[in-house]
N, C-alpha and C positions, 0 to 999 in steps of 0.2 A: 504493500499500500504506500510506504513511504517513498519507494522507488518510482511509483507510479505519479506522485503526485511532483517527485522533483523532475522528472521528464517531462511532464506536462508545463511546470514551470520555465524551463529551459527553452521549450517549444514556443512557450509564450514571448518569452525574451528575445529570440530569435523572429518570429515573426514582427514583434513590436520594433526590432533594430533594422528590417528590412523596410518597414514602411516609413519609417524616419528618413529611412539614406533615399527611399524614392522620392520623398517630397524634398528632402534636401536637395537632391541631384537635378530635379525639375520645380524647383520653387519659382525660378524665373515665368514658367506658364504661367502660374495662379497670380503670382504678382503683376504679370502683363494686364491677364484679363480682369482683374478686378481695377484697375486702374483706367481701364477702356471703360468698364459698367458704371464706375463711378463718373466719369465724363460724360457719357451718355445720358446718365441721370440728371447731372446737373444742367446740360443743357435743354432736355426733355422738360426738367421742371422751370426752367426760366422762360421757356416759350409757351407751357402751360401754366401759370401763375394763378394762384386762386385769386380771386376779386375778394378782398376783405368788406365785410359787410359791418355795419353799426346801427344800435336800436335806441330810441328814445322815447319817452312816452309821456303825456300828459294826463290827469285827471279831472275829468268834469263832474260835477253834481247835476242831473237832470229831474228835477221834481215833478216826477209823473209816473202813471200806472205801467206796469208790463208792456202791453200793447200801443200806447202813444211812445215808450221810450223807443222800443225796437223802430218805429216810424222816424223818429227824430235821430236814430242812430245810423240810418241809410242815410239821410238827408245830408249826414257829415261827409260822405264820401262823394255826394251828388257833382254834378258839373257844376252846378250853380255856385257853389260853396268854393271847390277847388281852383276854378279860374281866376276868384279873387284872391285867391293865395299865392296863384303863381304869378299874377300883377304885382302884388307887395312884395315878395322875396325877389321879382327879377328871375326867375330861373327859366329856362329853355325846356320846358316838360309839358306834355298835353295833359288834360284832366285825366283821360283814361290811363297813362301811365304813372301818373301821381297816384292815383288811386290803389293801384295794385302794390303800391310801395305802404299803404295805410292800411290799419287793420282797426277796427273798432267793436268794443263788447263791454258789456257789463260786469262787474267784478262781483263774483258770487251772486248773482240776482240781486244786486241791490242797485239802488241810483246812481251807485258812481259807475261811470263809464269811463273806459280808459282809451286815448286814441294813440295807438302806437306807430312810430314810424322806421322804416328800416332804409337804410341809404349808406352807399360808400363813402360820405364825409360824414363823420359825427356831429359837425359843428351843423350843418344842412339839415340833419336829422331831426335836432333837439328845435329849430327856428323852423321847420315846416311843420311839426309837432304843436308848438305853441301858436303860431299863426294860426292855422287849420282850427284849434278850440274858440281864437279871438273871434276870427271871422264867423263862426258857426253863431257864436253867442251874438252878433251884431245884425245878422241876416235871419236869424228865425224869426225874430217877431213879425218881418214881413213875409215870412213865407206860410207860417202856420198861426199867427196871432197868438204867440208863444214867447215868455220870457223869463221863465223860472229856470235859468240854467247858471252856473256861475263855474269858474275854475276853483278846483280843489288844491291842485299842486303844478306848478309848471313842470315843463320836460327840461332836464339837464343833460350838459354834453357826458356822455359815457365812452371814452377814448379807448374801451377794450372791445374788440371786433366779437360778435356773436358767432364766428366762424373759425375754423383754424386754416393755416398755412399748409399746404401740400408738399413744398420743397424740400423740405427736412424729411417727411416720409418716402417722398420718392427717391431721393438721394441713399437714404436708408436701406430701403429694399433692394435699390440698385447696387450697393456694396456688398449685401449680403448675397445676393443672387451672383454675383462676381465671383466672391469667394468660394460657392459651391458648384459653380460651372467651372472654374480654375481647378478646383479638389477634383472633379470628375475627368477632367481632360487629362490632368498629370498622370492619375491611374490608368487611364484609357491610351496614353501614348507608352506608358511603361508595360503595360498587358501586350501591346502590338509590336514591342521592342523583343527581336529574337535574338540578339547577343549573349552570348555567356559571363553571367556575372559572378559566379561563387565555385567553389570547388566540389560542392554538393551536386550543382547542375552538370559538371565534367562528369563525375563519378555515375550518374542517372545514366547519360547519354553515351558513355563507353562503356559503361556497366562493369569497370575494374576501379580498384580501389586507389585514391593518390597518396604515392608515398611522400611528395614533398611539392613544393611550389616556390617560384624566383618571383621575388618582388619588383616591381617596376622600378627602373634604376632613374634617380632625379639627381641634381646638384646638391639638395639637400641630405639624400640618402650616403652619396658619394663622400661628402663632407663628413658626414657621422662617421662612415666607415673608415676615413684616415686616420680621426680623433681616437678611434678606438683602437687600431693598429700602433698609432704611436703610444698610446697607454700602454700597451702591451708589451710595444718594444721597450719601453723605459722601465719596466717592470724585470725584464729580462737583463736586462743589464744590470740593475740593481741587484738580482740575485748573482 
């Protein structure tokens, strides 16, 4: 049992050493793929930037019953009111497009009505909300002969967007994808490499045991060999 565990541990060490050797030998493939993927993610996110949106809201009190209040809420987004809002703010918008940016609704079925505006500019979002409320209060007596409306709280500028930018997400996904693809290519290229890289492969190919091997000579090995010979010669002279 102990010998089996030892052999198993040695096999794992050999496999791990081989994997690390493959990664070290062909690391340039993974690095290149990761860099290319990161560049692609950067340019793609630059082209497809998320438009940040900002929201602001004002609360008004409409002292009316449920049915009448619903009618008044519809009038807030009507062309009659929004045209005057556009003229006062001097913005280049149509009443229809401005209406799509405005949401009107009662808070918990109370007489408090929230006018919310979403825009790419946080300051403009607050201005539109406040101006819409004021114009509505001014015009509603002429439209329905009703004037029991007042502002409860003004809209404030909120510089925090209600949506997130996708640039970091795209770049992060591209880098992770590049690492995964790079690792896959490293092991794919290694599996297609038919060169002999170990004594074990030679033994399996020739079906004969290896008695010895000759290392590749380099300047480093030659210098090391010279030092060993000089030291051995010195020891012999001393003797």
